[in-house]
N, CA, C and O atoms as a GROMACS GRO file, in nm:
protein
  480
    1MET      N    1   1.772  -1.554   1.160
    1MET     CA    2   1.849  -1.469   1.072
    1MET      C    3   1.766  -1.421   0.954
    1MET      O    4   1.780  -1.306   0.912
    2SER      N    5   1.679  -1.506   0.900
    2SER     CA    6   1.600  -1.467   0.785
    2SER      C    7   1.496  -1.362   0.822
    2SER      O    8   1.455  -1.283   0.736
    3ILE      N    9   1.452  -1.358   0.947
    3ILE     CA   10   1.356  -1.256   0.989
    3ILE      C   11   1.421  -1.119   0.983
    3ILE      O   12   1.361  -1.023   0.934
    4PHE      N   13   1.544  -1.109   1.032
    4PHE     CA   14   1.614  -0.981   1.029
    4PHE      C   15   1.644  -0.938   0.885
    4PHE      O   16   1.641  -0.819   0.854
    5ARG      N   17   1.674  -1.034   0.799
    5ARG     CA   18   1.702  -1.003   0.660
    5ARG      C   19   1.575  -0.951   0.591
    5ARG      O   20   1.582  -0.856   0.512
    6SER      N   21   1.461  -1.011   0.621
    6SER     CA   22   1.337  -0.965   0.560
    6SER      C   23   1.295  -0.830   0.617
    6SER      O   24   1.238  -0.748   0.545
    7LEU      N   25   1.322  -0.805   0.745
    7LEU     CA   26   1.290  -0.675   0.802
    7LEU      C   27   1.378  -0.564   0.744
    7LEU      O   28   1.333  -0.450   0.730
    8ARG      N   29   1.499  -0.598   0.710
    8ARG     CA   30   1.589  -0.499   0.654
    8ARG      C   31   1.537  -0.448   0.520
    8ARG      O   32   1.559  -0.332   0.484
    9HIS      N   33   1.469  -0.532   0.445
    9HIS     CA   34   1.420  -0.495   0.314
    9HIS      C   35   1.272  -0.457   0.315
    9HIS      O   36   1.213  -0.434   0.209
   10ALA      N   37   1.211  -0.450   0.432
   10ALA     CA   38   1.070  -0.415   0.440
   10ALA      C   39   1.049  -0.270   0.399
   10ALA      O   40   1.122  -0.180   0.439
   11ARG      N   41   0.947  -0.250   0.317
   11ARG     CA   42   0.917  -0.115   0.274
   11ARG      C   43   0.854  -0.038   0.388
   11ARG      O   44   0.778  -0.093   0.468
   12MET      N   45   0.885   0.087   0.396
   12MET     CA   46   0.826   0.179   0.493
   12MET      C   47   0.856   0.142   0.638
   12MET      O   48   0.782   0.182   0.728
   13LEU      N   49   0.961   0.066   0.662
   13LEU     CA   50   0.994   0.026   0.798
   13LEU      C   51   1.030   0.148   0.883
   13LEU      O   52   0.990   0.156   0.999
   14LEU      N   53   1.106   0.240   0.827
   14LEU     CA   54   1.144   0.360   0.902
   14LEU      C   55   1.020   0.441   0.940
   14LEU      O   56   1.011   0.490   1.053
   15CYS      N   57   0.927   0.456   0.848
   15CYS     CA   58   0.804   0.530   0.878
   15CYS      C   59   0.723   0.460   0.987
   15CYS      O   60   0.666   0.526   1.074
   16ALA      N   61   0.718   0.329   0.983
   16ALA     CA   62   0.645   0.255   1.086
   16ALA      C   63   0.712   0.271   1.222
   16ALA      O   64   0.643   0.288   1.323
   17LEU      N   65   0.843   0.268   1.227
   17LEU     CA   66   0.913   0.286   1.353
   17LEU      C   67   0.893   0.427   1.409
   17LEU      O   68   0.873   0.443   1.529
   18ILE      N   69   0.897   0.528   1.323
   18ILE     CA   70   0.872   0.665   1.367
   18ILE      C   71   0.730   0.678   1.420
   18ILE      O   72   0.708   0.744   1.522
   19ALA      N   73   0.634   0.617   1.353
   19ALA     CA   74   0.495   0.623   1.399
   19ALA      C   75   0.478   0.556   1.535
   19ALA      O   76   0.406   0.608   1.620
   20VAL      N   77   0.542   0.444   1.556
   20VAL     CA   78   0.533   0.375   1.685
   20VAL      C   79   0.596   0.460   1.795
   20VAL      O   80   0.541   0.470   1.905
   21VAL      N   81   0.709   0.521   1.767
   21VAL     CA   82   0.775   0.606   1.866
   21VAL      C   83   0.687   0.726   1.900
   21VAL      O   84   0.668   0.759   2.017
   22LEU      N   85   0.632   0.792   1.798
   22LEU     CA   86   0.547   0.908   1.823
   22LEU      C   87   0.420   0.870   1.898
   22LEU      O   88   0.375   0.944   1.985
   23TRP      N   89   0.363   0.755   1.865
   23TRP     CA   90   0.243   0.711   1.935
   23TRP      C   91   0.273   0.677   2.080
   23TRP      O   92   0.192   0.706   2.168
   24SER      N   93   0.388   0.617   2.106
   24SER     CA   94   0.424   0.587   2.246
   24SER      C   95   0.452   0.716   2.324
   24SER      O   96   0.419   0.724   2.442
   25VAL      N   97   0.512   0.816   2.260
   25VAL     CA   98   0.530   0.946   2.326
   25VAL      C   99   0.394   1.008   2.358
   25VAL      O  100   0.374   1.061   2.467
   26LEU      N  101   0.303   1.000   2.263
   26LEU     CA  102   0.168   1.051   2.288
   26LEU      C  103   0.101   0.975   2.402
   26LEU      O  104   0.028   1.033   2.482
   27GLY      N  105   0.125   0.845   2.408
   27GLY     CA  106   0.069   0.765   2.516
   27GLY      C  107   0.120   0.806   2.652
   27GLY      O  108   0.046   0.798   2.751
   28HIS      N  109   0.244   0.851   2.660
   28HIS     CA  110   0.299   0.898   2.788
   28HIS      C  111   0.254   1.040   2.821
   28HIS      O  112   0.232   1.072   2.938
   29VAL      N  113   0.241   1.125   2.719
   29VAL     CA  114   0.204   1.264   2.742
   29VAL      C  115   0.053   1.277   2.768
   29VAL      O  116   0.012   1.344   2.863
   30ALA      N  117  -0.028   1.214   2.684
   30ALA     CA  118  -0.174   1.224   2.695
   30ALA      C  119  -0.235   1.087   2.667
   30ALA      O  120  -0.275   1.058   2.554
   31PRO      N  121  -0.242   1.002   2.769
   31PRO     CA  122  -0.289   0.865   2.746
   31PRO      C  123  -0.431   0.855   2.690
   31PRO      O  124  -0.462   0.763   2.615
   32ARG      N  125  -0.518   0.949   2.726
   32ARG     CA  126  -0.655   0.942   2.676
   32ARG      C  127  -0.660   0.972   2.526
   32ARG      O  128  -0.742   0.915   2.455
   33GLU      N  129  -0.574   1.060   2.479
   33GLU     CA  130  -0.571   1.095   2.338
   33GLU      C  131  -0.509   0.985   2.252
   33GLU      O  132  -0.542   0.973   2.134
   34ALA      N  133  -0.421   0.905   2.310
   34ALA     CA  134  -0.356   0.799   2.233
   34ALA      C  135  -0.458   0.697   2.183
   34ALA      O  136  -0.448   0.647   2.072
   35VAL      N  137  -0.556   0.668   2.266
   35VAL     CA  138  -0.660   0.573   2.225
   35VAL      C  139  -0.744   0.632   2.113
   35VAL      O  140  -0.781   0.562   2.019
   36THR      N  141  -0.775   0.761   2.122
   36THR     CA  142  -0.853   0.826   2.018
   36THR      C  143  -0.777   0.829   1.885
   36THR      O  144  -0.833   0.802   1.779
   37VAL      N  145  -0.649   0.862   1.893
   37VAL     CA  146  -0.566   0.865   1.771
   37VAL      C  147  -0.558   0.726   1.710
   37VAL      O  148  -0.569   0.712   1.588
   38LEU      N  149  -0.539   0.625   1.793
   38LEU     CA  150  -0.533   0.487   1.742
   38LEU      C  151  -0.664   0.448   1.675
   38LEU      O  152  -0.664   0.382   1.571
   39TYR      N  153  -0.777   0.487   1.734
   39TYR     CA  154  -0.907   0.457   1.675
   39TYR      C  155  -0.922   0.524   1.538
   39TYR      O  156  -0.967   0.461   1.443
   40LYS      N  157  -0.885   0.651   1.530
   40LYS     CA  158  -0.902   0.724   1.404
   40LYS      C  159  -0.810   0.670   1.295
   40LYS      O  160  -0.851   0.657   1.180
   41VAL      N  161  -0.687   0.639   1.330
   41VAL     CA  162  -0.595   0.582   1.232
   41VAL      C  163  -0.646   0.446   1.185
   41VAL      O  164  -0.637   0.413   1.067
   42THR      N  165  -0.698   0.367   1.278
   42THR     CA  166  -0.753   0.236   1.241
   42THR      C  167  -0.870   0.250   1.145
   42THR      O  168  -0.881   0.173   1.050
   43MET      N  169  -0.957   0.346   1.169
   43MET     CA  170  -1.072   0.365   1.080
   43MET      C  171  -1.029   0.411   0.940
   43MET      O  172  -1.085   0.365   0.840
   44VAL      N  173  -0.931   0.499   0.932
   44VAL     CA  174  -0.884   0.547   0.803
   44VAL      C  175  -0.816   0.433   0.726
   44VAL      O  176  -0.837   0.418   0.605
   45LEU      N  177  -0.735   0.354   0.795
   45LEU     CA  178  -0.670   0.240   0.728
   45LEU      C  179  -0.771   0.134   0.687
   45LEU      O  180  -0.754   0.069   0.583
   46THR      N  181  -0.874   0.115   0.766
   46THR     CA  182  -0.980   0.021   0.728
   46THR      C  183  -1.053   0.069   0.603
   46THR      O  184  -1.091  -0.012   0.518
   47ALA      N  185  -1.072   0.199   0.591
   47ALA     CA  186  -1.133   0.255   0.469
   47ALA      C  187  -1.045   0.229   0.348
   47ALA      O  188  -1.096   0.199   0.240
   48ALA      N  189  -0.914   0.240   0.365
   48ALA     CA  190  -0.823   0.214   0.253
   48ALA      C  191  -0.830   0.068   0.209
   48ALA      O  192  -0.834   0.040   0.090
   49VAL      N  193  -0.834  -0.023   0.305
   49VAL     CA  194  -0.843  -0.165   0.271
   49VAL      C  195  -0.976  -0.197   0.204
   49VAL      O  196  -0.982  -0.272   0.108
   50ALA      N  197  -1.083  -0.138   0.256
   50ALA     CA  198  -1.215  -0.160   0.196
   50ALA      C  199  -1.219  -0.107   0.053
   50ALA      O  200  -1.274  -0.173  -0.036
   51ALA      N  201  -1.161   0.009   0.029
   51ALA     CA  202  -1.160   0.065  -0.107
   51ALA      C  203  -1.076  -0.021  -0.200
   51ALA      O  204  -1.110  -0.036  -0.318
   52TYR      N  205  -0.966  -0.076  -0.150
   52TYR     CA  206  -0.884  -0.166  -0.233
   52TYR      C  207  -0.966  -0.286  -0.278
   52TYR      O  208  -0.962  -0.324  -0.395
   53TRP      N  209  -1.041  -0.346  -0.186
   53TRP     CA  210  -1.120  -0.463  -0.222
   53TRP      C  211  -1.238  -0.426  -0.311
   53TRP      O  212  -1.278  -0.505  -0.397
   54VAL      N  213  -1.295  -0.308  -0.291
   54VAL     CA  214  -1.402  -0.263  -0.381
   54VAL      C  215  -1.347  -0.250  -0.523
   54VAL      O  216  -1.413  -0.289  -0.619
   55ASP      N  217  -1.226  -0.196  -0.536
   55ASP     CA  218  -1.164  -0.185  -0.668
   55ASP      C  219  -1.142  -0.323  -0.729
   55ASP      O  220  -1.167  -0.342  -0.848
   56ARG      N  221  -1.098  -0.418  -0.651
   56ARG     CA  222  -1.075  -0.554  -0.704
   56ARG      C  223  -1.206  -0.619  -0.747
   56ARG      O  224  -1.211  -0.691  -0.846
   57TRP      N  225  -1.314  -0.592  -0.671
   57TRP     CA  226  -1.443  -0.651  -0.706
   57TRP      C  227  -1.509  -0.582  -0.824
   57TRP      O  228  -1.572  -0.649  -0.907
   58LEU      N  229  -1.495  -0.450  -0.835
   58LEU     CA  230  -1.559  -0.377  -0.945
   58LEU      C  231  -1.488  -0.396  -1.078
   58LEU      O  232  -1.551  -0.397  -1.183
   59TYR      N  233  -1.356  -0.410  -1.072
   59TYR     CA  234  -1.277  -0.419  -1.196
   59TYR      C  235  -1.189  -0.545  -1.193
   59TYR      O  236  -1.067  -0.535  -1.184
   60PRO      N  237  -1.251  -0.663  -1.200
   60PRO     CA  238  -1.170  -0.785  -1.188
   60PRO      C  239  -1.077  -0.809  -1.307
   60PRO      O  240  -0.978  -0.880  -1.294
   61TYR      N  241  -1.108  -0.752  -1.422
   61TYR     CA  242  -1.025  -0.774  -1.540
   61TYR      C  243  -0.938  -0.653  -1.575
   61TYR      O  244  -0.873  -0.652  -1.680
   62ALA      N  245  -0.937  -0.553  -1.489
   62ALA     CA  246  -0.857  -0.433  -1.515
   62ALA      C  247  -0.766  -0.402  -1.396
   62ALA      O  248  -0.749  -0.286  -1.359
   63ARG      N  249  -0.709  -0.504  -1.339
   63ARG     CA  250  -0.616  -0.484  -1.229
   63ARG      C  251  -0.482  -0.438  -1.284
   63ARG      O  252  -0.443  -0.478  -1.394
   64PRO      N  253  -0.411  -0.354  -1.210
   64PRO     CA  254  -0.282  -0.305  -1.259
   64PRO      C  255  -0.183  -0.418  -1.291
   64PRO      O  256  -0.108  -0.408  -1.388
   65GLU      N  257  -0.181  -0.522  -1.211
   65GLU     CA  258  -0.086  -0.630  -1.237
   65GLU      C  259  -0.120  -0.710  -1.362
   65GLU      O  260  -0.037  -0.788  -1.409
   66GLY      N  261  -0.239  -0.691  -1.417
   66GLY     CA  262  -0.277  -0.759  -1.540
   66GLY      C  263  -0.208  -0.704  -1.664
   66GLY      O  264  -0.209  -0.767  -1.770
   67TYR      N  265  -0.149  -0.586  -1.653
   67TYR     CA  266  -0.082  -0.523  -1.767
   67TYR      C  267   0.069  -0.544  -1.766
   67TYR      O  268   0.140  -0.489  -1.850
   68LEU      N  269   0.119  -0.624  -1.673
   68LEU     CA  270   0.262  -0.651  -1.668
   68LEU      C  271   0.301  -0.751  -1.777
   68LEU      O  272   0.221  -0.834  -1.818
   69ALA      N  273   0.424  -0.742  -1.823
   69ALA     CA  274   0.471  -0.827  -1.931
   69ALA      C  275   0.493  -0.971  -1.886
   69ALA      O  276   0.486  -1.064  -1.967
   70GLU      N  277   0.519  -0.990  -1.757
   70GLU     CA  278   0.539  -1.126  -1.705
   70GLU      C  279   0.479  -1.133  -1.565
   70GLU      O  280   0.449  -1.030  -1.503
   71GLU      N  281   0.462  -1.252  -1.517
   71GLU     CA  282   0.404  -1.271  -1.383
   71GLU      C  283   0.500  -1.215  -1.278
   71GLU      O  284   0.616  -1.256  -1.270
   72TRP      N  285   0.452  -1.120  -1.199
   72TRP     CA  286   0.539  -1.053  -1.103
   72TRP      C  287   0.583  -1.144  -0.990
   72TRP      O  288   0.691  -1.125  -0.933
   73ARG      N  289   0.502  -1.244  -0.956
   73ARG     CA  290   0.540  -1.337  -0.848
   73ARG      C  291   0.661  -1.422  -0.887
   73ARG      O  292   0.743  -1.457  -0.803
   74ASP      N  293   0.670  -1.456  -1.017
   74ASP     CA  294   0.785  -1.534  -1.063
   74ASP      C  295   0.915  -1.456  -1.046
   74ASP      O  296   1.017  -1.512  -1.009
   75ARG      N  297   0.911  -1.326  -1.074
   75ARG     CA  298   1.030  -1.242  -1.061
   75ARG      C  299   1.073  -1.232  -0.915
   75ARG      O  300   1.192  -1.238  -0.884
   76ILE      N  301   0.976  -1.219  -0.825
   76ILE     CA  302   1.009  -1.208  -0.683
   76ILE      C  303   1.063  -1.341  -0.631
   76ILE      O  304   1.161  -1.343  -0.557
   77ASP      N  305   1.000  -1.452  -0.670
   77ASP     CA  306   1.046  -1.584  -0.625
   77ASP      C  307   1.186  -1.614  -0.674
   77ASP      O  308   1.266  -1.674  -0.602
   78ALA      N  309   1.217  -1.575  -0.797
   78ALA     CA  310   1.349  -1.602  -0.852
   78ALA      C  311   1.455  -1.514  -0.788
   78ALA      O  312   1.570  -1.554  -0.776
   79GLY      N  313   1.417  -1.395  -0.748
   79GLY     CA  314   1.512  -1.303  -0.685
   79GLY      C  315   1.616  -1.247  -0.780
   79GLY      O  316   1.722  -1.202  -0.737
   80LYS      N  317   1.587  -1.249  -0.910
   80LYS     CA  318   1.681  -1.198  -1.009
   80LYS      C  319   1.635  -1.059  -1.054
   80LYS      O  320   1.522  -1.042  -1.098
   81TRP      N  321   1.722  -0.962  -1.041
   81TRP     CA  322   1.690  -0.825  -1.077
   81TRP      C  323   1.798  -0.771  -1.170
   81TRP      O  324   1.891  -0.704  -1.124
   82PRO      N  325   1.788  -0.800  -1.301
   82PRO     CA  326   1.890  -0.750  -1.395
   82PRO      C  327   1.887  -0.597  -1.401
   82PRO      O  328   1.782  -0.534  -1.383
   83ASP      N  329   2.003  -0.539  -1.426
   83ASP     CA  330   2.014  -0.393  -1.430
   83ASP      C  331   1.965  -0.333  -1.560
   83ASP      O  332   1.934  -0.214  -1.565
   84ASP      N  333   1.957  -0.412  -1.666
   84ASP     CA  334   1.926  -0.356  -1.797
   84ASP      C  335   1.776  -0.345  -1.827
   84ASP      O  336   1.739  -0.285  -1.928
   85ILE      N  337   1.689  -0.400  -1.742
   85ILE     CA  338   1.545  -0.389  -1.766
   85ILE      C  339   1.475  -0.339  -1.639
   85ILE      O  340   1.534  -0.337  -1.531
   86GLU      N  341   1.349  -0.298  -1.655
   86GLU     CA  342   1.269  -0.252  -1.542
   86GLU      C  343   1.245  -0.367  -1.445
   86GLU      O  344   1.255  -0.484  -1.483
   87ASP      N  345   1.214  -0.334  -1.322
   87ASP     CA  346   1.186  -0.438  -1.223
   87ASP      C  347   1.060  -0.517  -1.262
   87ASP      O  348   1.060  -0.640  -1.256
   88PHE      N  349   0.956  -0.447  -1.301
   88PHE     CA  350   0.833  -0.511  -1.344
   88PHE      C  351   0.789  -0.446  -1.475
   88PHE      O  352   0.712  -0.350  -1.474
   89PRO      N  353   0.837  -0.496  -1.588
   89PRO     CA  354   0.806  -0.432  -1.716
   89PRO      C  355   0.658  -0.445  -1.753
   89PRO      O  356   0.594  -0.548  -1.728
   90VAL      N  357   0.606  -0.339  -1.812
   90VAL     CA  358   0.467  -0.333  -1.856
   90VAL      C  359   0.464  -0.357  -2.006
   90VAL      O  360   0.555  -0.317  -2.077
   91VAL      N  361   0.359  -0.422  -2.053
   91VAL     CA  362   0.342  -0.445  -2.197
   91VAL      C  363   0.338  -0.309  -2.266
   91VAL      O  364   0.266  -0.219  -2.222
   92ALA      N  365   0.414  -0.294  -2.372
   92ALA     CA  366   0.431  -0.163  -2.437
   92ALA      C  367   0.299  -0.102  -2.483
   92ALA      O  368   0.278   0.018  -2.470
   93GLU      N  369   0.209  -0.184  -2.535
   93GLU     CA  370   0.081  -0.133  -2.586
   93GLU      C  371  -0.014  -0.096  -2.473
   93GLU      O  372  -0.116  -0.031  -2.498
   94SER      N  373   0.016  -0.135  -2.351
   94SER     CA  374  -0.077  -0.116  -2.239
   94SER      C  375  -0.026  -0.019  -2.133
   94SER      O  376  -0.077  -0.019  -2.021
   95ARG      N  377   0.071   0.061  -2.166
   95ARG     CA  378   0.126   0.153  -2.066
   95ARG      C  379   0.022   0.253  -2.015
   95ARG      O  380   0.015   0.281  -1.896
   96THR      N  381  -0.059   0.305  -2.105
   96THR     CA  382  -0.162   0.401  -2.064
   96THR      C  383  -0.268   0.332  -1.978
   96THR      O  384  -0.312   0.388  -1.877
   97LEU      N  385  -0.309   0.213  -2.019
   97LEU     CA  386  -0.407   0.139  -1.940
   97LEU      C  387  -0.352   0.105  -1.801
   97LEU      O  388  -0.426   0.110  -1.703
   98PHE      N  389  -0.225   0.070  -1.793
   98PHE     CA  390  -0.161   0.042  -1.665
   98PHE      C  391  -0.164   0.165  -1.575
   98PHE      O  392  -0.196   0.156  -1.457
   99ALA      N  393  -0.129   0.280  -1.633
   99ALA     CA  394  -0.129   0.404  -1.555
   99ALA      C  395  -0.269   0.440  -1.507
   99ALA      O  396  -0.286   0.483  -1.393
  100VAL      N  397  -0.368   0.422  -1.593
  100VAL     CA  398  -0.506   0.453  -1.556
  100VAL      C  399  -0.554   0.358  -1.446
  100VAL      O  400  -0.621   0.401  -1.352
  101ALA      N  401  -0.520   0.231  -1.456
  101ALA     CA  402  -0.560   0.136  -1.353
  101ALA      C  403  -0.496   0.168  -1.219
  101ALA      O  404  -0.560   0.158  -1.115
  102CYS      N  405  -0.370   0.207  -1.222
  102CYS     CA  406  -0.303   0.246  -1.096
  102CYS      C  407  -0.366   0.372  -1.038
  102CYS      O  408  -0.390   0.379  -0.917
  103LEU      N  409  -0.392   0.471  -1.123
  103LEU     CA  410  -0.454   0.594  -1.075
  103LEU      C  411  -0.596   0.570  -1.024
  103LEU      O  412  -0.638   0.631  -0.925
  104ARG      N  413  -0.671   0.483  -1.090
  104ARG     CA  414  -0.806   0.452  -1.046
  104ARG      C  415  -0.805   0.393  -0.906
  104ARG      O  416  -0.883   0.435  -0.820
  105ARG      N  417  -0.718   0.297  -0.884
  105ARG     CA  418  -0.710   0.234  -0.752
  105ARG      C  419  -0.665   0.334  -0.646
  105ARG      O  420  -0.718   0.336  -0.535
  106THR      N  421  -0.568   0.417  -0.681
  106THR     CA  422  -0.519   0.517  -0.588
  106THR      C  423  -0.628   0.618  -0.553
  106THR      O  424  -0.644   0.654  -0.436
  107MET      N  425  -0.703   0.662  -0.652
  107MET     CA  426  -0.809   0.760  -0.627
  107MET      C  427  -0.921   0.701  -0.542
  107MET      O  428  -0.973   0.769  -0.454
  108LEU      N  429  -0.959   0.577  -0.568
  108LEU     CA  430  -1.062   0.515  -0.486
  108LEU      C  431  -1.018   0.505  -0.340
  108LEU      O  432  -1.096   0.534  -0.250
  109MET      N  433  -0.895   0.466  -0.319
  109MET     CA  434  -0.845   0.454  -0.182
  109MET      C  435  -0.835   0.592  -0.116
  109MET      O  436  -0.870   0.607   0.001
  110ALA      N  437  -0.787   0.690  -0.189
  110ALA     CA  438  -0.772   0.824  -0.132
  110ALA      C  439  -0.907   0.886  -0.097
  110ALA      O  440  -0.922   0.947   0.008
  111VAL      N  441  -1.004   0.870  -0.184
  111VAL     CA  442  -1.136   0.926  -0.158
  111VAL      C  443  -1.201   0.857  -0.038
  111VAL      O  444  -1.264   0.923   0.045
  112ALA      N  445  -1.187   0.726  -0.028
  112ALA     CA  446  -1.244   0.655   0.087
  112ALA      C  447  -1.176   0.697   0.217
  112ALA      O  448  -1.243   0.718   0.319
  113MET      N  449  -1.045   0.710   0.213
  113MET     CA  450  -0.973   0.754   0.334
  113MET      C  451  -1.012   0.897   0.372
  113MET      O  452  -1.028   0.927   0.490
  114LEU      N  453  -1.027   0.984   0.274
  114LEU     CA  454  -1.065   1.122   0.301
  114LEU      C  455  -1.208   1.129   0.357
  114LEU      O  456  -1.234   1.204   0.450
  115ALA      N  457  -1.297   1.051   0.300
  115ALA     CA  458  -1.435   1.052   0.347
  115ALA      C  459  -1.446   1.005   0.492
  115ALA      O  460  -1.516   1.066   0.572
  116VAL      N  461  -1.376   0.898   0.524
  116VAL     CA  462  -1.379   0.848   0.661
  116VAL      C  463  -1.308   0.946   0.754
  116VAL      O  464  -1.354   0.972   0.865
  117GLY      N  465  -1.196   1.001   0.709
  117GLY     CA  466  -1.123   1.096   0.791
  117GLY      C  467  -1.203   1.222   0.820
  117GLY      O  468  -1.196   1.276   0.930
  118MET      N  469  -1.279   1.269   0.724
  118MET     CA  470  -1.362   1.389   0.746
  118MET      C  471  -1.484   1.357   0.831
  118MET      O  472  -1.537   1.445   0.899
  119GLY      N  473  -1.526   1.233   0.828
  119GLY     CA  474  -1.642   1.193   0.908
  119GLY      C  475  -1.610   1.171   1.054
  119GLY      O  476  -1.701   1.167   1.138
  120LEU      N  477  -1.482   1.157   1.087
  120LEU     CA  478  -1.447   1.132   1.227
  120LEU      C  479  -1.443   1.260   1.301
  120LEU      O  480  -1.415   1.262   1.421
   0.00000   0.00000   0.00000
């Protein structure tokens, strides 16, 4: 029962299901192309993961979660989500730094994915 409950709240579950359905349709229509598409998607996703870890290694003290007002894991473990405050509040003096850290990580991942995608 807990597996179904966790799947119900999984982010991007609908997108993953649509991707699996489309890939299986491609596998039936053009089986040789399905393997190529799977290879290219795997390489692009591997580039995203590599860029994420490069960001963590290059900026160990400027991670986006470092600018949160409280430990985000405690909020998730407690399962309490009050309506009057943000889900993950950011320290007021560090809002700009938080935004820059998020954008930096996003840009590194996007550039790596684009570079690998253009190279394929």
